[in-house]
PDB file of the backbone (N, CA, C, O) and the ligand in Angstrom, with CONECT records:
HET     MG  A 101       1
ATOM      1  N   MET A   1    -168.699 -23.351  30.422  1.00  0.00           N
ATOM      2  CA  MET A   1    -169.036 -21.947  30.676  1.00  0.00           C
ATOM      3  C   MET A   1    -170.141 -21.466  29.745  1.00  0.00           C
ATOM      4  O   MET A   1    -171.124 -20.863  30.175  1.00  0.00           O
ATOM      5  N   THR A   2    -169.950 -21.751  28.440  1.00  0.00           N
ATOM      6  CA  THR A   2    -170.966 -21.330  27.469  1.00  0.00           C
ATOM      7  C   THR A   2    -172.310 -21.960  27.789  1.00  0.00           C
ATOM      8  O   THR A   2    -173.341 -21.291  27.719  1.00  0.00           O
ATOM      9  N   GLU A   3    -172.308 -23.231  28.138  1.00  0.00           N
ATOM     10  CA  GLU A   3    -173.568 -23.909  28.436  1.00  0.00           C
ATOM     11  C   GLU A   3    -174.260 -23.269  29.635  1.00  0.00           C
ATOM     12  O   GLU A   3    -175.485 -23.144  29.657  1.00  0.00           O
ATOM     13  N   LYS A   4    -173.475 -22.864  30.630  1.00  0.00           N
ATOM     14  CA  LYS A   4    -174.060 -22.210  31.810  1.00  0.00           C
ATOM     15  C   LYS A   4    -174.746 -20.915  31.409  1.00  0.00           C
ATOM     16  O   LYS A   4    -175.854 -20.627  31.861  1.00  0.00           O
ATOM     17  N   VAL A   5    -174.092 -20.136  30.563  1.00  0.00           N
ATOM     18  CA  VAL A   5    -174.658 -18.854  30.133  1.00  0.00           C
ATOM     19  C   VAL A   5    -175.897 -19.084  29.264  1.00  0.00           C
ATOM     20  O   VAL A   5    -176.914 -18.413  29.439  1.00  0.00           O
ATOM     21  N   LEU A   6    -175.809 -20.027  28.336  1.00  0.00           N
ATOM     22  CA  LEU A   6    -176.964 -20.297  27.469  1.00  0.00           C
ATOM     23  C   LEU A   6    -178.156 -20.782  28.286  1.00  0.00           C
ATOM     24  O   LEU A   6    -179.300 -20.455  27.972  1.00  0.00           O
ATOM     25  N   LYS A   7    -177.893 -21.555  29.327  1.00  0.00           N
ATOM     26  CA  LYS A   7    -178.976 -22.011  30.199  1.00  0.00           C
ATOM     27  C   LYS A   7    -179.603 -20.818  30.925  1.00  0.00           C
ATOM     28  O   LYS A   7    -180.822 -20.744  31.077  1.00  0.00           O
ATOM     29  N   ALA A   8    -178.754 -19.886  31.371  1.00  0.00           N
ATOM     30  CA  ALA A   8    -179.273 -18.691  32.054  1.00  0.00           C
ATOM     31  C   ALA A   8    -180.115 -17.843  31.105  1.00  0.00           C
ATOM     32  O   ALA A   8    -181.138 -17.290  31.510  1.00  0.00           O
ATOM     33  N   ILE A   9    -179.694 -17.739  29.850  1.00  0.00           N
ATOM     34  CA  ILE A   9    -180.466 -16.970  28.860  1.00  0.00           C
ATOM     35  C   ILE A   9    -181.824 -17.630  28.641  1.00  0.00           C
ATOM     36  O   ILE A   9    -182.848 -16.950  28.574  1.00  0.00           O
ATOM     37  N   LYS A  10    -181.827 -18.950  28.530  1.00  0.00           N
ATOM     38  CA  LYS A  10    -183.088 -19.670  28.319  1.00  0.00           C
ATOM     39  C   LYS A  10    -184.021 -19.496  29.514  1.00  0.00           C
ATOM     40  O   LYS A  10    -185.226 -19.303  29.347  1.00  0.00           O
ATOM     41  N   THR A  11    -183.462 -19.565  30.706  1.00  0.00           N
ATOM     42  CA  THR A  11    -184.271 -19.370  31.920  1.00  0.00           C
ATOM     43  C   THR A  11    -184.838 -17.948  31.959  1.00  0.00           C
ATOM     44  O   THR A  11    -186.003 -17.751  32.302  1.00  0.00           O
ATOM     45  N   GLU A  12    -184.010 -16.961  31.606  1.00  0.00           N
ATOM     46  CA  GLU A  12    -184.456 -15.569  31.588  1.00  0.00           C
ATOM     47  C   GLU A  12    -185.517 -15.349  30.505  1.00  0.00           C
ATOM     48  O   GLU A  12    -186.483 -14.614  30.707  1.00  0.00           O
ATOM     49  N   ARG A  13    -185.323 -15.992  29.365  1.00  0.00           N
ATOM     50  CA  ARG A  13    -186.315 -15.884  28.273  1.00  0.00           C
ATOM     51  C   ARG A  13    -187.678 -16.359  28.761  1.00  0.00           C
ATOM     52  O   ARG A  13    -188.696 -15.729  28.474  1.00  0.00           O
ATOM     53  N   LYS A  14    -187.701 -17.478  29.507  1.00  0.00           N
ATOM     54  CA  LYS A  14    -188.955 -18.013  30.046  1.00  0.00           C
ATOM     55  C   LYS A  14    -189.508 -17.079  31.126  1.00  0.00           C
ATOM     56  O   LYS A  14    -190.717 -16.855  31.198  1.00  0.00           O
ATOM     57  N   ARG A  15    -188.613 -16.533  31.969  1.00  0.00           N
ATOM     58  CA  ARG A  15    -189.068 -15.626  33.030  1.00  0.00           C
ATOM     59  C   ARG A  15    -189.758 -14.403  32.428  1.00  0.00           C
ATOM     60  O   ARG A  15    -190.787 -13.948  32.928  1.00  0.00           O
ATOM     61  N   GLN A  16    -189.179 -13.883  31.352  1.00  0.00           N
ATOM     62  CA  GLN A  16    -189.780 -12.712  30.710  1.00  0.00           C
ATOM     63  C   GLN A  16    -191.144 -13.062  30.114  1.00  0.00           C
ATOM     64  O   GLN A  16    -192.079 -12.266  30.206  1.00  0.00           O
ATOM     65  N   ASP A  17    -191.265 -14.233  29.510  1.00  0.00           N
ATOM     66  CA  ASP A  17    -192.567 -14.654  28.976  1.00  0.00           C
ATOM     67  C   ASP A  17    -193.582 -14.812  30.103  1.00  0.00           C
ATOM     68  O   ASP A  17    -194.736 -14.406  29.970  1.00  0.00           O
ATOM     69  N   ASP A  18    -193.142 -15.408  31.219  1.00  0.00           N
ATOM     70  CA  ASP A  18    -194.052 -15.591  32.359  1.00  0.00           C
ATOM     71  C   ASP A  18    -194.485 -14.235  32.919  1.00  0.00           C
ATOM     72  O   ASP A  18    -195.635 -14.062  33.323  1.00  0.00           O
ATOM     73  N   LYS A  19    -193.560 -13.280  32.938  1.00  0.00           N
ATOM     74  CA  LYS A  19    -193.855 -11.957  33.504  1.00  0.00           C
ATOM     75  C   LYS A  19    -194.756 -11.131  32.591  1.00  0.00           C
ATOM     76  O   LYS A  19    -195.711 -10.507  33.055  1.00  0.00           O
ATOM     77  N   TRP A  20    -194.450 -11.126  31.286  1.00  0.00           N
ATOM     78  CA  TRP A  20    -195.127 -10.207  30.365  1.00  0.00           C
ATOM     79  C   TRP A  20    -196.164 -10.879  29.481  1.00  0.00           C
ATOM     80  O   TRP A  20    -196.895 -10.203  28.757  1.00  0.00           O
ATOM     81  N   GLY A  21    -196.234 -12.216  29.534  1.00  0.00           N
ATOM     82  CA  GLY A  21    -197.160 -12.928  28.652  1.00  0.00           C
ATOM     83  C   GLY A  21    -196.565 -13.083  27.262  1.00  0.00           C
ATOM     84  O   GLY A  21    -195.424 -12.699  27.004  1.00  0.00           O
ATOM     85  N   ASP A  22    -197.360 -13.648  26.387  1.00  0.00           N
ATOM     86  CA  ASP A  22    -196.893 -13.916  25.028  1.00  0.00           C
ATOM     87  C   ASP A  22    -196.708 -12.591  24.275  1.00  0.00           C
ATOM     88  O   ASP A  22    -197.673 -11.873  24.013  1.00  0.00           O
ATOM     89  N   GLN A  23    -195.488 -12.291  23.944  1.00  0.00           N
ATOM     90  CA  GLN A  23    -195.172 -11.048  23.225  1.00  0.00           C
ATOM     91  C   GLN A  23    -194.695 -11.361  21.800  1.00  0.00           C
ATOM     92  O   GLN A  23    -194.054 -10.537  21.148  1.00  0.00           O
ATOM     93  N   SER A  24    -195.023 -12.560  21.341  1.00  0.00           N
ATOM     94  CA  SER A  24    -194.473 -12.996  20.054  1.00  0.00           C
ATOM     95  C   SER A  24    -194.966 -12.150  18.882  1.00  0.00           C
ATOM     96  O   SER A  24    -194.365 -12.166  17.808  1.00  0.00           O
ATOM     97  N   GLY A  25    -196.051 -11.416  19.083  1.00  0.00           N
ATOM     98  CA  GLY A  25    -196.548 -10.578  17.999  1.00  0.00           C
ATOM     99  C   GLY A  25    -195.918  -9.204  17.952  1.00  0.00           C
ATOM    100  O   GLY A  25    -196.266  -8.390  17.097  1.00  0.00           O
ATOM    101  N   ASN A  26    -194.990  -8.933  18.866  1.00  0.00           N
ATOM    102  CA  ASN A  26    -194.339  -7.619  18.870  1.00  0.00           C
ATOM    103  C   ASN A  26    -193.627  -7.353  17.543  1.00  0.00           C
ATOM    104  O   ASN A  26    -193.005  -8.238  16.955  1.00  0.00           O
ATOM    105  N   HIS A  27    -193.738  -6.131  17.104  1.00  0.00           N
ATOM    106  CA  HIS A  27    -193.009  -5.683  15.915  1.00  0.00           C
ATOM    107  C   HIS A  27    -191.518  -5.567  16.285  1.00  0.00           C
ATOM    108  O   HIS A  27    -191.196  -5.290  17.440  1.00  0.00           O
ATOM    109  N   PRO A  28    -190.621  -5.773  15.335  1.00  0.00           N
ATOM    110  CA  PRO A  28    -189.197  -5.596  15.647  1.00  0.00           C
ATOM    111  C   PRO A  28    -188.874  -4.247  16.281  1.00  0.00           C
ATOM    112  O   PRO A  28    -187.968  -4.161  17.110  1.00  0.00           O
ATOM    113  N   PHE A  29    -189.594  -3.196  15.910  1.00  0.00           N
ATOM    114  CA  PHE A  29    -189.353  -1.892  16.548  1.00  0.00           C
ATOM    115  C   PHE A  29    -189.635  -1.955  18.050  1.00  0.00           C
ATOM    116  O   PHE A  29    -188.920  -1.347  18.846  1.00  0.00           O
ATOM    117  N   GLU A  30    -190.683  -2.695  18.433  1.00  0.00           N
ATOM    118  CA  GLU A  30    -190.993  -2.833  19.862  1.00  0.00           C
ATOM    119  C   GLU A  30    -189.872  -3.584  20.568  1.00  0.00           C
ATOM    120  O   GLU A  30    -189.457  -3.212  21.666  1.00  0.00           O
ATOM    121  N   TRP A  31    -189.386  -4.644  19.926  1.00  0.00           N
ATOM    122  CA  TRP A  31    -188.277  -5.391  20.537  1.00  0.00           C
ATOM    123  C   TRP A  31    -187.030  -4.537  20.646  1.00  0.00           C
ATOM    124  O   TRP A  31    -186.298  -4.627  21.632  1.00  0.00           O
ATOM    125  N   MET A  32    -186.779  -3.706  19.639  1.00  0.00           N
ATOM    126  CA  MET A  32    -185.598  -2.838  19.687  1.00  0.00           C
ATOM    127  C   MET A  32    -185.700  -1.850  20.845  1.00  0.00           C
ATOM    128  O   MET A  32    -184.700  -1.531  21.489  1.00  0.00           O
ATOM    129  N   SER A  33    -186.918  -1.367  21.106  1.00  0.00           N
ATOM    130  CA  SER A  33    -187.102  -0.447  22.223  1.00  0.00           C
ATOM    131  C   SER A  33    -186.824  -1.139  23.555  1.00  0.00           C
ATOM    132  O   SER A  33    -186.159  -0.585  24.430  1.00  0.00           O
ATOM    133  N   ILE A  34    -187.338  -2.347  23.692  1.00  0.00           N
ATOM    134  CA  ILE A  34    -187.103  -3.123  24.919  1.00  0.00           C
ATOM    135  C   ILE A  34    -185.613  -3.461  25.048  1.00  0.00           C
ATOM    136  O   ILE A  34    -185.031  -3.361  26.128  1.00  0.00           O
ATOM    137  N   LEU A  35    -185.015  -3.858  23.933  1.00  0.00           N
ATOM    138  CA  LEU A  35    -183.579  -4.176  23.945  1.00  0.00           C
ATOM    139  C   LEU A  35    -182.751  -2.953  24.321  1.00  0.00           C
ATOM    140  O   LEU A  35    -181.760  -3.061  25.043  1.00  0.00           O
ATOM    141  N   GLY A  36    -183.164  -1.794  23.829  1.00  0.00           N
ATOM    142  CA  GLY A  36    -182.460  -0.560  24.179  1.00  0.00           C
ATOM    143  C   GLY A  36    -182.500  -0.291  25.673  1.00  0.00           C
ATOM    144  O   GLY A  36    -181.506   0.136  26.262  1.00  0.00           O
ATOM    145  N   GLU A  37    -183.650  -0.541  26.282  1.00  0.00           N
ATOM    146  CA  GLU A  37    -183.759  -0.357  27.732  1.00  0.00           C
ATOM    147  C   GLU A  37    -182.810  -1.300  28.460  1.00  0.00           C
ATOM    148  O   GLU A  37    -182.097  -0.893  29.378  1.00  0.00           O
ATOM    149  N   GLU A  38    -182.808  -2.549  28.048  1.00  0.00           N
ATOM    150  CA  GLU A  38    -181.931  -3.523  28.715  1.00  0.00           C
ATOM    151  C   GLU A  38    -180.455  -3.205  28.465  1.00  0.00           C
ATOM    152  O   GLU A  38    -179.625  -3.350  29.363  1.00  0.00           O
ATOM    153  N   PHE A  39    -180.134  -2.775  27.257  1.00  0.00           N
ATOM    154  CA  PHE A  39    -178.740  -2.408  26.962  1.00  0.00           C
ATOM    155  C   PHE A  39    -178.318  -1.221  27.828  1.00  0.00           C
ATOM    156  O   PHE A  39    -177.186  -1.166  28.308  1.00  0.00           O
ATOM    157  N   GLY A  40    -179.235  -0.275  28.021  1.00  0.00           N
ATOM    158  CA  GLY A  40    -178.933   0.861  28.896  1.00  0.00           C
ATOM    159  C   GLY A  40    -178.653   0.408  30.319  1.00  0.00           C
ATOM    160  O   GLY A  40    -177.752   0.929  30.977  1.00  0.00           O
ATOM    161  N   GLU A  41    -179.427  -0.567  30.795  1.00  0.00           N
ATOM    162  CA  GLU A  41    -179.200  -1.100  32.144  1.00  0.00           C
ATOM    163  C   GLU A  41    -177.846  -1.801  32.231  1.00  0.00           C
ATOM    164  O   GLU A  41    -177.156  -1.716  33.247  1.00  0.00           O
ATOM    165  N   LEU A  42    -177.477  -2.489  31.160  1.00  0.00           N
ATOM    166  CA  LEU A  42    -176.160  -3.140  31.134  1.00  0.00           C
ATOM    167  C   LEU A  42    -175.055  -2.091  31.152  1.00  0.00           C
ATOM    168  O   LEU A  42    -174.071  -2.235  31.877  1.00  0.00           O
ATOM    169  N   CYS A  43    -175.215  -1.035  30.355  1.00  0.00           N
ATOM    170  CA  CYS A  43    -174.215   0.037  30.357  1.00  0.00           C
ATOM    171  C   CYS A  43    -174.091   0.656  31.749  1.00  0.00           C
ATOM    172  O   CYS A  43    -172.987   0.919  32.226  1.00  0.00           O
ATOM    173  N   GLU A  44    -175.220   0.880  32.384  1.00  0.00           N
ATOM    174  CA  GLU A  44    -175.197   1.467  33.730  1.00  0.00           C
ATOM    175  C   GLU A  44    -174.445   0.553  34.698  1.00  0.00           C
ATOM    176  O   GLU A  44    -173.630   1.022  35.492  1.00  0.00           O
ATOM    177  N   ALA A  45    -174.716  -0.732  34.632  1.00  0.00           N
ATOM    178  CA  ALA A  45    -174.042  -1.675  35.528  1.00  0.00           C
ATOM    179  C   ALA A  45    -172.530  -1.663  35.298  1.00  0.00           C
ATOM    180  O   ALA A  45    -171.750  -1.701  36.250  1.00  0.00           O
ATOM    181  N   VAL A  46    -172.124  -1.609  34.028  1.00  0.00           N
ATOM    182  CA  VAL A  46    -170.685  -1.564  33.725  1.00  0.00           C
ATOM    183  C   VAL A  46    -170.088  -0.247  34.213  1.00  0.00           C
ATOM    184  O   VAL A  46    -169.029  -0.233  34.840  1.00  0.00           O
ATOM    185  N   ASN A  47    -170.775   0.863  33.920  1.00  0.00           N
ATOM    186  CA  ASN A  47    -170.252   2.173  34.341  1.00  0.00           C
ATOM    187  C   ASN A  47    -170.103   2.250  35.849  1.00  0.00           C
ATOM    188  O   ASN A  47    -169.079   2.713  36.352  1.00  0.00           O
ATOM    189  N   GLU A  48    -171.121   1.798  36.575  1.00  0.00           N
ATOM    190  CA  GLU A  48    -171.092   1.892  38.035  1.00  0.00           C
ATOM    191  C   GLU A  48    -170.061   0.948  38.644  1.00  0.00           C
ATOM    192  O   GLU A  48    -169.680   1.097  39.805  1.00  0.00           O
ATOM    193  N   THR A  49    -169.619  -0.009  37.863  1.00  0.00           N
ATOM    194  CA  THR A  49    -168.597  -0.946  38.335  1.00  0.00           C
ATOM    195  C   THR A  49    -167.187  -0.479  37.974  1.00  0.00           C
ATOM    196  O   THR A  49    -166.256  -0.597  38.770  1.00  0.00           O
ATOM    197  N   CYS A  50    -167.051   0.046  36.776  1.00  0.00           N
ATOM    198  CA  CYS A  50    -165.708   0.261  36.226  1.00  0.00           C
ATOM    199  C   CYS A  50    -165.200   1.694  36.317  1.00  0.00           C
ATOM    200  O   CYS A  50    -163.990   1.920  36.345  1.00  0.00           O
ATOM    201  N   PHE A  51    -166.114   2.670  36.365  1.00  0.00           N
ATOM    202  CA  PHE A  51    -165.630   4.047  36.531  1.00  0.00           C
ATOM    203  C   PHE A  51    -165.148   4.231  37.967  1.00  0.00           C
ATOM    204  O   PHE A  51    -165.624   3.568  38.889  1.00  0.00           O
ATOM    205  N   HIS A  52    -164.201   5.139  38.136  1.00  0.00           N
ATOM    206  CA  HIS A  52    -163.628   5.347  39.461  1.00  0.00           C
ATOM    207  C   HIS A  52    -164.492   6.212  40.368  1.00  0.00           C
ATOM    208  O   HIS A  52    -164.262   6.273  41.575  1.00  0.00           O
ATOM    209  N   ASN A  53    -165.498   6.889  39.780  1.00  0.00           N
ATOM    210  CA  ASN A  53    -166.351   7.760  40.577  1.00  0.00           C
ATOM    211  C   ASN A  53    -167.824   7.424  40.376  1.00  0.00           C
ATOM    212  O   ASN A  53    -168.582   8.270  39.902  1.00  0.00           O
ATOM    213  N   PRO A  54    -168.247   6.221  40.721  1.00  0.00           N
ATOM    214  CA  PRO A  54    -169.643   5.843  40.487  1.00  0.00           C
ATOM    215  C   PRO A  54    -170.596   6.713  41.297  1.00  0.00           C
ATOM    216  O   PRO A  54    -170.313   7.076  42.439  1.00  0.00           O
ATOM    217  N   THR A  55    -171.744   7.044  40.675  1.00  0.00           N
ATOM    218  CA  THR A  55    -172.746   7.844  41.384  1.00  0.00           C
ATOM    219  C   THR A  55    -173.803   6.965  42.032  1.00  0.00           C
ATOM    220  O   THR A  55    -174.454   7.377  42.993  1.00  0.00           O
ATOM    221  N   HIS A  56    -173.976   5.753  41.509  1.00  0.00           N
ATOM    222  CA  HIS A  56    -174.935   4.804  42.080  1.00  0.00           C
ATOM    223  C   HIS A  56    -174.262   3.423  42.170  1.00  0.00           C
ATOM    224  O   HIS A  56    -174.613   2.505  41.429  1.00  0.00           O
ATOM    225  N   PRO A  57    -173.305   3.293  43.074  1.00  0.00           N
ATOM    226  CA  PRO A  57    -172.547   2.030  43.129  1.00  0.00           C
ATOM    227  C   PRO A  57    -173.420   0.812  43.412  1.00  0.00           C
ATOM    228  O   PRO A  57    -173.030  -0.317  43.113  1.00  0.00           O
ATOM    229  N   GLU A  58    -174.596   1.038  43.985  1.00  0.00           N
ATOM    230  CA  GLU A  58    -175.489  -0.102  44.245  1.00  0.00           C
ATOM    231  C   GLU A  58    -176.016  -0.725  42.947  1.00  0.00           C
ATOM    232  O   GLU A  58    -176.530  -1.843  42.944  1.00  0.00           O
ATOM    233  N   LYS A  59    -175.878   0.020  41.850  1.00  0.00           N
ATOM    234  CA  LYS A  59    -176.324  -0.502  40.553  1.00  0.00           C
ATOM    235  C   LYS A  59    -175.174  -1.167  39.794  1.00  0.00           C
ATOM    236  O   LYS A  59    -175.346  -1.598  38.653  1.00  0.00           O
ATOM    237  N   GLY A  60    -174.015  -1.249  40.423  1.00  0.00           N
ATOM    238  CA  GLY A  60    -172.872  -1.881  39.786  1.00  0.00           C
ATOM    239  C   GLY A  60    -172.550  -3.216  40.421  1.00  0.00           C
ATOM    240  O   GLY A  60    -173.288  -3.716  41.270  1.00  0.00           O
ATOM    241  N   GLY A  61    -171.444  -3.780  39.999  1.00  0.00           N
ATOM    242  CA  GLY A  61    -171.000  -5.073  40.504  1.00  0.00           C
ATOM    243  C   GLY A  61    -171.063  -6.120  39.402  1.00  0.00           C
ATOM    244  O   GLY A  61    -171.883  -6.045  38.487  1.00  0.00           O
ATOM    245  N   LEU A  62    -170.180  -7.086  39.516  1.00  0.00           N
ATOM    246  CA  LEU A  62    -170.122  -8.123  38.485  1.00  0.00           C
ATOM    247  C   LEU A  62    -171.409  -8.912  38.385  1.00  0.00           C
ATOM    248  O   LEU A  62    -171.784  -9.360  37.302  1.00  0.00           O
ATOM    249  N   ASP A  63    -172.096  -9.088  39.519  1.00  0.00           N
ATOM    250  CA  ASP A  63    -173.370  -9.811  39.477  1.00  0.00           C
ATOM    251  C   ASP A  63    -174.413  -9.047  38.680  1.00  0.00           C
ATOM    252  O   ASP A  63    -175.203  -9.647  37.950  1.00  0.00           O
ATOM    253  N   LYS A  64    -174.419  -7.716  38.815  1.00  0.00           N
ATOM    254  CA  LYS A  64    -175.368  -6.888  38.037  1.00  0.00           C
ATOM    255  C   LYS A  64    -175.008  -6.903  36.559  1.00  0.00           C
ATOM    256  O   LYS A  64    -175.887  -6.989  35.701  1.00  0.00           O
ATOM    257  N   ILE A  65    -173.709  -6.819  36.262  1.00  0.00           N
ATOM    258  CA  ILE A  65    -173.285  -6.877  34.853  1.00  0.00           C
ATOM    259  C   ILE A  65    -173.740  -8.197  34.233  1.00  0.00           C
ATOM    260  O   ILE A  65    -174.297  -8.218  33.135  1.00  0.00           O
ATOM    261  N   TYR A  66    -173.504  -9.277  34.933  1.00  0.00           N
ATOM    262  CA  TYR A  66    -173.903 -10.595  34.424  1.00  0.00           C
ATOM    263  C   TYR A  66    -175.413 -10.651  34.213  1.00  0.00           C
ATOM    264  O   TYR A  66    -175.879 -11.091  33.162  1.00  0.00           O
ATOM    265  N   LYS A  67    -176.171 -10.209  35.201  1.00  0.00           N
ATOM    266  CA  LYS A  67    -177.638 -10.249  35.113  1.00  0.00           C
ATOM    267  C   LYS A  67    -178.133  -9.449  33.917  1.00  0.00           C
ATOM    268  O   LYS A  67    -178.976  -9.925  33.156  1.00  0.00           O
ATOM    269  N   GLU A  68    -177.615  -8.237  33.747  1.00  0.00           N
ATOM    270  CA  GLU A  68    -178.090  -7.391  32.651  1.00  0.00           C
ATOM    271  C   GLU A  68    -177.636  -7.919  31.289  1.00  0.00           C
ATOM    272  O   GLU A  68    -178.355  -7.774  30.301  1.00  0.00           O
ATOM    273  N   ALA A  69    -176.459  -8.526  31.228  1.00  0.00           N
ATOM    274  CA  ALA A  69    -176.020  -9.149  29.967  1.00  0.00           C
ATOM    275  C   ALA A  69    -176.969 -10.283  29.587  1.00  0.00           C
ATOM    276  O   ALA A  69    -177.287 -10.467  28.412  1.00  0.00           O
ATOM    277  N   ILE A  70    -177.415 -11.037  30.579  1.00  0.00           N
ATOM    278  CA  ILE A  70    -178.379 -12.109  30.314  1.00  0.00           C
ATOM    279  C   ILE A  70    -179.703 -11.519  29.849  1.00  0.00           C
ATOM    280  O   ILE A  70    -180.334 -12.059  28.941  1.00  0.00           O
ATOM    281  N   HIS A  71    -180.133 -10.412  30.461  1.00  0.00           N
ATOM    282  CA  HIS A  71    -181.373  -9.757  30.014  1.00  0.00           C
ATOM    283  C   HIS A  71    -181.265  -9.346  28.542  1.00  0.00           C
ATOM    284  O   HIS A  71    -182.173  -9.596  27.749  1.00  0.00           O
ATOM    285  N   VAL A  72    -180.142  -8.711  28.191  1.00  0.00           N
ATOM    286  CA  VAL A  72    -179.935  -8.280  26.799  1.00  0.00           C
ATOM    287  C   VAL A  72    -180.015  -9.481  25.861  1.00  0.00           C
ATOM    288  O   VAL A  72    -180.689  -9.424  24.833  1.00  0.00           O
ATOM    289  N   ALA A  73    -179.338 -10.549  26.210  1.00  0.00           N
ATOM    290  CA  ALA A  73    -179.302 -11.734  25.343  1.00  0.00           C
ATOM    291  C   ALA A  73    -180.692 -12.359  25.209  1.00  0.00           C
ATOM    292  O   ALA A  73    -181.067 -12.818  24.130  1.00  0.00           O
ATOM    293  N   ALA A  74    -181.456 -12.375  26.307  1.00  0.00           N
ATOM    294  CA  ALA A  74    -182.794 -12.968  26.259  1.00  0.00           C
ATOM    295  C   ALA A  74    -183.722 -12.137  25.377  1.00  0.00           C
ATOM    296  O   ALA A  74    -184.512 -12.688  24.610  1.00  0.00           O
ATOM    297  N   VAL A  75    -183.628 -10.814  25.485  1.00  0.00           N
ATOM    298  CA  VAL A  75    -184.477  -9.961  24.643  1.00  0.00           C
ATOM    299  C   VAL A  75    -184.045 -10.064  23.184  1.00  0.00           C
ATOM    300  O   VAL A  75    -184.894 -10.091  22.292  1.00  0.00           O
ATOM    301  N   ALA A  76    -182.748 -10.121  22.928  1.00  0.00           N
ATOM    302  CA  ALA A  76    -182.273 -10.286  21.549  1.00  0.00           C
ATOM    303  C   ALA A  76    -182.760 -11.618  20.977  1.00  0.00           C
ATOM    304  O   ALA A  76    -183.077 -11.713  19.792  1.00  0.00           O
ATOM    305  N   THR A  77    -182.817 -12.640  21.825  1.00  0.00           N
ATOM    306  CA  THR A  77    -183.352 -13.928  21.385  1.00  0.00           C
ATOM    307  C   THR A  77    -184.819 -13.800  21.003  1.00  0.00           C
ATOM    308  O   THR A  77    -185.242 -14.329  19.975  1.00  0.00           O
ATOM    309  N   ALA A  78    -185.597 -13.099  21.825  1.00  0.00           N
ATOM    310  CA  ALA A  78    -187.014 -12.897  21.524  1.00  0.00           C
ATOM    311  C   ALA A  78    -187.180 -12.120  20.225  1.00  0.00           C
ATOM    312  O   ALA A  78    -188.069 -12.417  19.427  1.00  0.00           O
ATOM    313  N   LEU A  79    -186.332 -11.137  20.017  1.00  0.00           N
ATOM    314  CA  LEU A  79    -186.369 -10.360  18.764  1.00  0.00           C
ATOM    315  C   LEU A  79    -186.107 -11.277  17.567  1.00  0.00           C
ATOM    316  O   LEU A  79    -186.808 -11.211  16.557  1.00  0.00           O
ATOM    317  N   ALA A  80    -185.101 -12.120  17.693  1.00  0.00           N
ATOM    318  CA  ALA A  80    -184.768 -13.044  16.599  1.00  0.00           C
ATOM    319  C   ALA A  80    -185.919 -14.007  16.326  1.00  0.00           C
ATOM    320  O   ALA A  80    -186.230 -14.302  15.172  1.00  0.00           O
ATOM    321  N   GLU A  81    -186.552 -14.499  17.402  1.00  0.00           N
ATOM    322  CA  GLU A  81    -187.708 -15.379  17.237  1.00  0.00           C
ATOM    323  C   GLU A  81    -188.832 -14.646  16.513  1.00  0.00           C
ATOM    324  O   GLU A  81    -189.471 -15.209  15.624  1.00  0.00           O
ATOM    325  N   ALA A  82    -189.075 -13.384  16.894  1.00  0.00           N
ATOM    326  CA  ALA A  82    -190.152 -12.608  16.285  1.00  0.00           C
ATOM    327  C   ALA A  82    -189.913 -12.395  14.798  1.00  0.00           C
ATOM    328  O   ALA A  82    -190.850 -12.435  14.001  1.00  0.00           O
ATOM    329  N   VAL A  83    -188.665 -12.170  14.427  1.00  0.00           N
ATOM    330  CA  VAL A  83    -188.351 -11.958  13.016  1.00  0.00           C
ATOM    331  C   VAL A  83    -188.605 -13.239  12.209  1.00  0.00           C
ATOM    332  O   VAL A  83    -189.044 -13.189  11.060  1.00  0.00           O
ATOM    333  N   LEU A  84    -188.318 -14.387  12.837  1.00  0.00           N
ATOM    334  CA  LEU A  84    -188.593 -15.651  12.148  1.00  0.00           C
ATOM    335  C   LEU A  84    -190.093 -15.874  11.966  1.00  0.00           C
ATOM    336  O   LEU A  84    -190.542 -16.406  10.951  1.00  0.00           O
ATOM    337  N   GLN A  85    -190.861 -15.450  12.984  1.00  0.00           N
ATOM    338  CA  GLN A  85    -192.311 -15.661  12.954  1.00  0.00           C
ATOM    339  C   GLN A  85    -193.034 -14.621  12.102  1.00  0.00           C
ATOM    340  O   GLN A  85    -193.963 -14.943  11.361  1.00  0.00           O
ATOM    341  N   THR A  86    -192.589 -13.365  12.220  1.00  0.00           N
ATOM    342  CA  THR A  86    -193.297 -12.268  11.590  1.00  0.00           C
ATOM    343  C   THR A  86    -192.303 -11.318  10.942  1.00  0.00           C
ATOM    344  O   THR A  86    -191.896 -10.329  11.552  1.00  0.00           O
ATOM    345  N   PRO A  87    -191.914 -11.611   9.721  1.00  0.00           N
ATOM    346  CA  PRO A  87    -191.008 -10.682   9.046  1.00  0.00           C
ATOM    347  C   PRO A  87    -191.649  -9.292   8.962  1.00  0.00           C
ATOM    348  O   PRO A  87    -192.860  -9.184   8.767  1.00  0.00           O
ATOM    349  N   CYS A  88    -190.866  -8.252   9.106  1.00  0.00           N
ATOM    350  CA  CYS A  88    -191.450  -6.904   9.118  1.00  0.00           C
ATOM    351  C   CYS A  88    -191.714  -6.442   7.690  1.00  0.00           C
ATOM    352  O   CYS A  88    -190.896  -5.767   7.065  1.00  0.00           O
ATOM    353  N   THR A  89    -192.852  -6.819   7.215  1.00  0.00           N
ATOM    354  CA  THR A  89    -193.241  -6.443   5.849  1.00  0.00           C
ATOM    355  C   THR A  89    -194.273  -5.345   5.844  1.00  0.00           C
ATOM    356  O   THR A  89    -194.605  -4.806   4.788  1.00  0.00           O
ATOM    357  N   ASP A  90    -194.805  -4.993   7.054  1.00  0.00           N
ATOM    358  CA  ASP A  90    -195.801  -3.913   7.062  1.00  0.00           C
ATOM    359  C   ASP A  90    -195.222  -2.628   7.557  1.00  0.00           C
ATOM    360  O   ASP A  90    -195.925  -1.620   7.627  1.00  0.00           O
TER     361      ASP A  90
HETATM  362 MG    MG A 101    -182.576  -5.527  33.038  1.00  0.00          MG2+
END
């Protein structure tokens, strides 16, 4: 199970690089902003799935929760990589 998820995170990490180009120079603040957006999408997916009165049920479902959790993990991975490459000293 863990290997399946880690593989999905790696695939998503590559998809994001292919979509947005090399973002390795991003400051940690930039990564935190992107991570915040993805975390918000994950929260929305959970809320629309688990609350009894969803307002946008099309944004919920276990598949959406899984997808957004992978997005969060991939962005957090990019953030961790950026910190290794460019410590925030400025
Ligand atoms: Mg997302």
